[in-house]
VOPAMAR-272588 format. One line per 10 residues: number of its first residue (from 1); their letters; for each residue x, y negated, z of N, C-alpha, C, O. Coordinates in nm, 3 decimals. Atoms other than C-alpha are relative to their C-alpha. Layout:
<atoms>
NUM) A) X,Y,Z,X,Y,Z,X,Y,Z,X,Y,Z  ...
</atoms>
This chain:
<atoms>
1) XXXXXXXXXX) 0.005,-0.163,-0.012,-3.024,-0.103,-3.427,0.146,0.066,-0.021,0.190,0.048,-0.135  -0.106,-0.076,0.014,-2.694,0.106,-3.380,-0.015,0.106,-0.133,-0.101,0.194,-0.137  -0.013,-0.094,0.090,-2.597,0.281,-3.712,0.060,0.115,0.051,0.170,0.094,0.102  -0.097,-0.106,-0.053,-2.492,0.651,-3.608,0.142,0.057,-0.065,0.224,0.135,-0.016  -0.114,0.023,0.020,-2.236,0.617,-3.821,0.136,-0.069,0.022,0.254,-0.046,-0.003  -0.139,0.125,-0.089,-2.041,0.323,-3.646,0.033,0.046,0.135,0.104,-0.016,0.214  -0.039,-0.015,-0.167,-2.040,0.528,-3.316,0.009,0.179,0.004,-0.056,0.267,-0.052  0.000,-0.141,-0.013,-1.930,0.848,-3.212,-0.089,0.091,0.038,-0.175,0.037,0.107  0.123,-0.063,-0.056,-2.158,1.103,-3.131,0.036,0.101,0.088,-0.053,0.142,0.163  -0.063,-0.097,-0.065,-1.938,1.353,-2.970,0.090,-0.018,0.040,0.134,-0.127,0.003
11) XXXXXXXXXX) -0.105,-0.010,-0.052,-1.645,1.426,-2.780,0.152,0.035,-0.108,0.267,0.001,-0.083  -0.120,0.013,0.099,-1.407,1.503,-3.072,-0.009,-0.108,-0.055,0.086,-0.186,-0.048  -0.023,0.162,0.070,-1.513,1.197,-3.267,0.067,-0.065,0.087,0.183,-0.079,0.050  -0.039,0.077,-0.085,-1.438,0.989,-2.948,0.150,0.005,0.000,0.235,-0.078,-0.035  -0.215,-0.042,-0.011,-1.066,1.168,-2.884,0.039,-0.072,-0.111,0.111,-0.170,-0.090  -0.052,0.008,0.107,-1.018,1.121,-3.250,0.009,-0.163,0.006,0.119,-0.209,0.038  0.031,0.165,-0.036,-1.127,0.720,-3.231,0.131,-0.044,0.089,0.234,-0.099,0.050  -0.135,0.019,-0.097,-0.898,0.700,-2.914,0.126,-0.003,-0.038,0.202,-0.100,-0.035  -0.132,-0.030,0.033,-0.612,0.866,-3.032,0.052,-0.079,-0.124,0.171,-0.060,-0.147  -0.017,0.114,0.087,-0.600,0.602,-3.313,0.020,-0.120,0.021,0.058,-0.197,-0.068
21) XXXXXXXXXX) -0.029,0.140,-0.041,-0.578,0.298,-3.101,0.151,-0.031,0.053,0.222,0.050,0.111  -0.127,0.069,-0.052,-0.275,0.103,-3.019,0.053,0.047,0.146,0.003,-0.009,0.243  -0.016,-0.050,-0.132,-0.094,0.313,-2.717,0.159,-0.084,0.054,0.258,-0.106,-0.016  -0.130,0.041,-0.098,0.177,0.161,-2.451,0.063,0.075,0.000,0.042,0.196,0.012  -0.127,-0.089,-0.045,0.501,0.246,-2.425,0.070,-0.013,0.109,0.140,-0.113,0.119  -0.102,0.071,-0.114,0.670,0.261,-2.094,0.150,0.095,-0.012,0.162,0.207,-0.063  -0.130,-0.036,0.005,1.028,0.329,-2.064,0.047,0.092,0.137,-0.013,0.061,0.240  -0.062,-0.032,-0.091,1.219,0.543,-1.825,0.061,-0.086,0.126,0.113,-0.197,0.117  0.006,0.094,-0.115,1.254,0.446,-1.459,-0.053,-0.107,0.064,0.003,-0.188,0.138  0.094,0.102,0.012,0.969,0.244,-1.453,-0.082,-0.004,0.141,-0.138,0.104,0.161
31) XXXXXXXXXX) 0.062,0.019,-0.126,0.808,0.148,-1.108,-0.132,-0.099,-0.033,-0.136,-0.217,-0.071  0.116,0.086,0.064,0.437,0.071,-1.173,-0.093,0.018,0.145,-0.148,0.121,0.186  0.077,0.012,-0.163,0.271,-0.050,-0.808,-0.163,0.037,-0.045,-0.192,0.071,-0.160  0.142,-0.028,-0.056,-0.105,0.005,-0.718,-0.108,-0.096,-0.085,-0.083,-0.216,-0.081  0.020,0.080,0.036,-0.345,-0.131,-0.912,-0.011,-0.120,-0.102,-0.066,-0.230,-0.099  -0.059,0.114,0.088,-0.200,-0.276,-1.217,-0.065,0.067,-0.161,-0.075,0.185,-0.195  0.051,-0.049,0.137,-0.351,-0.279,-1.586,0.111,-0.045,-0.088,0.186,-0.137,-0.056  -0.086,0.007,0.098,-0.144,-0.260,-1.891,-0.089,0.012,-0.107,-0.160,0.108,-0.134  0.089,-0.060,0.131,-0.305,-0.349,-2.217,0.057,0.059,-0.111,0.178,0.074,-0.125  -0.062,-0.114,0.155,-0.266,-0.144,-2.561,0.095,-0.096,-0.045,0.115,-0.216,-0.027
41) XXXXXXXXXX) -0.112,0.082,0.100,-0.002,-0.220,-2.776,0.097,-0.072,0.090,0.128,-0.183,0.045  -0.077,0.051,-0.072,0.235,-0.308,-2.491,0.142,0.081,0.054,0.131,0.177,0.131  -0.066,-0.083,-0.025,0.546,-0.180,-2.448,0.097,-0.037,0.138,0.097,-0.158,0.164  -0.046,0.032,-0.138,0.756,-0.179,-2.098,0.132,0.081,-0.003,0.144,0.203,-0.015  -0.114,-0.052,-0.005,1.134,-0.175,-2.079,0.063,0.120,0.139,0.031,0.135,0.257  -0.039,-0.103,-0.142,1.327,0.108,-1.878,0.073,-0.082,0.111,0.163,-0.163,0.087  -0.014,0.053,-0.126,1.369,0.001,-1.525,-0.043,-0.103,0.042,0.008,-0.155,0.142  0.102,0.065,-0.045,1.119,-0.223,-1.503,-0.107,0.020,0.124,-0.164,0.128,0.138  0.073,0.004,-0.117,0.918,-0.303,-1.184,-0.125,-0.095,-0.021,-0.100,-0.212,-0.050  0.082,0.082,0.047,0.540,-0.426,-1.237,-0.089,0.028,0.181,-0.131,0.125,0.244
51) XXXXXXXXXX) 0.056,0.036,-0.132,0.402,-0.577,-0.902,-0.143,0.055,-0.007,-0.218,0.074,-0.104  0.206,-0.043,-0.021,0.037,-0.459,-0.749,-0.060,-0.084,-0.040,-0.028,-0.200,-0.012  0.083,0.068,0.047,-0.225,-0.579,-0.925,-0.010,-0.095,-0.120,-0.109,-0.155,-0.161  -0.038,0.042,0.134,-0.078,-0.717,-1.225,-0.085,0.049,-0.120,-0.127,0.164,-0.137  0.072,-0.009,0.121,-0.252,-0.759,-1.540,0.123,-0.020,-0.118,0.164,-0.133,-0.145  -0.120,0.036,0.095,0.043,-0.698,-1.818,-0.036,0.016,-0.177,-0.048,0.117,-0.246  0.069,0.080,0.101,-0.070,-0.898,-2.130,0.106,0.005,-0.115,0.072,0.002,-0.233  -0.124,0.010,0.123,0.309,-0.893,-2.321,0.061,0.123,0.055,0.030,0.197,0.148  -0.100,-0.069,-0.037,0.591,-0.702,-2.335,0.108,-0.045,0.138,0.148,-0.158,0.164  -0.104,0.032,-0.086,0.827,-0.663,-2.046,0.161,0.091,-0.023,0.180,0.213,-0.026
61) XXXXXXXXXX) -0.135,-0.058,-0.021,1.223,-0.631,-2.062,0.034,0.129,0.086,-0.027,0.181,0.180  -0.068,-0.078,-0.100,1.433,-0.391,-1.935,0.033,-0.055,0.128,0.051,-0.177,0.136  -0.043,0.062,-0.080,1.522,-0.421,-1.606,-0.056,-0.143,0.091,-0.010,-0.217,0.178  0.073,0.142,-0.064,1.263,-0.691,-1.534,-0.102,0.025,0.110,-0.193,0.107,0.098  0.156,-0.022,-0.085,1.028,-0.727,-1.217,-0.125,-0.131,-0.052,-0.104,-0.251,-0.068  0.076,0.093,0.045,0.711,-0.882,-1.328,-0.137,0.019,0.116,-0.171,0.114,0.186  0.086,-0.048,-0.121,0.432,-0.952,-1.110,-0.118,-0.136,-0.053,-0.074,-0.243,-0.096  0.078,0.092,0.001,0.084,-1.150,-1.149,-0.107,0.014,-0.067,-0.125,0.130,-0.104  0.111,0.002,0.095,-0.220,-1.219,-1.345,-0.024,-0.123,-0.093,-0.097,-0.214,-0.056  -0.067,-0.086,0.024,-0.106,-1.257,-1.601,0.120,0.044,0.025,0.190,-0.039,0.082
71) XXXXXXXXXX) -0.141,-0.045,-0.032,0.205,-1.064,-1.566,0.087,-0.095,-0.050,0.082,-0.128,-0.169  -0.115,0.081,0.042,0.504,-1.298,-1.562,0.127,0.034,0.080,0.132,0.068,0.198  -0.118,-0.051,-0.106,0.886,-1.235,-1.492,0.033,-0.036,0.121,0.018,-0.157,0.139  -0.025,0.056,-0.148,0.980,-1.277,-1.144,0.166,-0.060,-0.021,0.200,-0.179,-0.021  -0.116,0.003,-0.004,1.363,-1.199,-1.183,0.004,0.107,-0.111,-0.082,0.157,-0.184  -0.081,-0.095,0.089,1.608,-0.976,-1.366,0.044,0.113,0.124,0.044,0.074,0.241  -0.023,-0.101,-0.135,1.707,-0.642,-1.137,0.136,-0.033,0.016,0.184,-0.071,0.123  -0.142,0.037,0.000,2.053,-0.695,-1.239,0.064,-0.086,-0.122,0.000,-0.084,-0.227  -0.040,0.050,0.097,2.288,-0.912,-1.452,0.011,0.076,-0.150,0.018,0.198,-0.161  -0.016,-0.057,0.129,2.313,-0.868,-1.837,0.106,0.116,-0.010,0.083,0.206,-0.090
81) XXXXXXXXXX) -0.099,-0.074,0.041,2.637,-0.673,-1.811,-0.041,0.150,0.072,0.008,0.258,0.040  0.065,-0.171,-0.062,2.429,-0.376,-1.569,-0.075,0.011,-0.099,-0.057,0.122,-0.150  0.098,-0.035,0.028,2.181,-0.390,-1.750,0.008,0.066,-0.161,-0.085,0.135,-0.203  -0.050,-0.040,0.125,2.316,-0.303,-2.089,0.082,0.087,0.030,0.091,0.167,-0.063  -0.064,-0.151,-0.039,2.543,-0.032,-1.914,-0.075,0.107,0.005,-0.046,0.215,-0.047  0.101,-0.076,-0.063,2.233,0.118,-1.763,-0.042,0.084,-0.140,-0.039,0.207,-0.155  0.089,-0.037,0.111,2.057,0.123,-2.129,0.094,0.081,-0.062,0.036,0.171,-0.123  -0.100,-0.067,0.067,2.373,0.278,-2.270,0.015,0.150,0.083,0.012,0.258,0.023  -0.003,-0.157,-0.053,2.408,0.573,-1.994,-0.101,0.095,-0.027,-0.085,0.216,-0.046  0.132,-0.064,-0.041,2.063,0.663,-1.981,-0.006,0.131,0.043,-0.031,0.235,-0.019
91) XXXXXXXXXX) -0.010,-0.074,-0.086,2.103,0.842,-1.704,-0.128,0.126,0.016,-0.104,0.240,0.058  0.108,-0.087,-0.016,1.725,1.003,-1.716,0.004,0.066,-0.088,-0.067,0.161,-0.058  -0.023,-0.110,0.088,1.803,1.197,-2.017,0.111,0.105,0.037,0.138,0.195,-0.042  -0.071,-0.099,-0.046,2.041,1.389,-1.828,-0.061,0.123,0.027,-0.182,0.136,0.044  0.109,-0.086,-0.048,1.983,1.719,-1.748,-0.029,0.029,0.166,0.062,0.016,0.247  0.060,-0.016,-0.142,1.793,1.794,-1.411,0.105,0.040,0.093,0.120,-0.039,0.186  -0.102,-0.051,-0.070,2.075,1.984,-1.248,0.073,-0.126,0.041,0.071,-0.155,0.160  -0.101,0.069,0.021,2.320,1.702,-1.323,-0.087,-0.144,0.073,-0.020,-0.208,0.154  0.077,0.102,-0.086,2.066,1.426,-1.182,0.011,0.011,0.142,0.066,-0.061,0.225  0.026,-0.089,-0.172,1.984,1.632,-0.859,0.156,-0.053,0.065,0.168,-0.142,0.149
101) XXXXXXXXXX) -0.162,-0.002,-0.052,2.414,1.660,-0.803,0.032,-0.173,0.047,0.069,-0.199,0.162  -0.002,0.084,-0.028,2.428,1.305,-0.821,-0.083,-0.119,0.027,-0.032,-0.230,0.016  0.113,0.084,-0.032,2.112,1.114,-0.728,0.041,-0.084,0.110,-0.027,-0.183,0.087  -0.058,0.061,-0.101,2.271,0.945,-0.423,0.078,-0.122,-0.112,0.064,-0.242,-0.090  -0.114,0.130,0.059,2.518,0.728,-0.674,-0.120,-0.047,-0.110,-0.109,-0.166,-0.143  0.134,0.061,0.085,2.171,0.679,-0.921,-0.050,-0.072,0.077,-0.065,-0.190,0.045  0.095,0.097,-0.100,1.994,0.545,-0.647,0.055,-0.109,0.080,-0.020,-0.162,0.162  -0.058,0.087,-0.073,2.232,0.305,-0.507,-0.090,-0.160,0.017,-0.157,-0.205,-0.076  0.078,0.081,-0.010,2.074,0.004,-0.368,0.063,-0.135,-0.079,0.001,-0.232,-0.122  -0.112,0.106,0.054,2.385,-0.212,-0.506,0.040,0.048,-0.117,0.075,0.165,-0.107
111) XXXXXXXXXX) -0.002,-0.042,0.161,2.433,-0.155,-0.866,0.149,-0.088,-0.042,0.156,-0.210,-0.055  -0.117,0.111,0.000,2.776,-0.286,-0.920,0.117,0.078,-0.153,0.115,0.195,-0.189  -0.102,-0.073,0.107,3.075,-0.235,-1.234,0.056,0.141,0.056,0.074,0.213,-0.042  -0.046,-0.077,-0.082,3.204,0.035,-1.004,-0.060,0.142,-0.017,0.004,0.246,-0.028  0.110,-0.064,-0.039,2.877,0.225,-0.981,0.007,0.077,-0.155,0.023,0.193,-0.191  -0.002,-0.021,0.148,2.864,0.182,-1.363,0.106,0.092,-0.051,0.083,0.181,-0.133  -0.105,-0.066,0.054,3.202,0.311,-1.410,-0.011,0.178,0.060,0.046,0.263,-0.009  -0.007,-0.117,-0.047,3.147,0.636,-1.216,-0.131,0.093,-0.087,-0.119,0.215,-0.102  0.076,-0.038,0.067,2.845,0.707,-1.411,0.037,0.006,-0.146,0.003,0.110,-0.203  -0.051,-0.038,0.151,2.982,0.679,-1.764,0.088,0.105,0.013,0.110,0.184,-0.080
121) XXXXXXX) -0.118,-0.128,0.029,3.256,0.921,-1.637,-0.066,0.129,-0.007,-0.024,0.231,-0.063  0.085,-0.138,-0.035,2.966,1.166,-1.526,-0.042,0.002,-0.121,-0.054,0.120,-0.155  0.072,-0.003,0.120,2.815,1.077,-1.879,0.105,0.078,-0.129,0.087,0.164,-0.214  -0.114,-0.110,0.098,3.142,1.183,-2.063,0.019,0.134,0.024,0.047,0.212,-0.066  -0.018,-0.179,-0.039,3.166,1.522,-1.901,-0.076,0.074,-0.048,-0.042,0.191,-0.065  0.089,-0.055,0.072,2.837,1.594,-2.069,-0.007,0.013,-0.126,-0.091,0.091,-0.171  0.006,-0.030,0.088,2.922,1.554,-2.384,0.084,0.138,-0.079,0.063,0.162,-0.198
</atoms>
């Protein structure tokens, strides 16, 4: 027999219980493909890419590509120096007009230290 006190009986109680559950945290500039499942209390780092159909059961490091069931790291998107620089620059926190003005630079296919230096200069100009 189900004890009425143990189970929510209206939407307000249910919403309260759901809000108390651990949440996952998804960083900025993340690509989550179709049919992905992310379990509770998981952190997805900035710039991560999650492959289609993946089941994410553990934290995903910044700028890491993961796929599979359970999701496993495939590779890093960039070398550690570029990742550290992107984490410091945090272009996604810039004003929208600045992002729009520099979108071609931000979305370069090949990110190298020349691109990073240009992004750092833009960030300096925002201070």
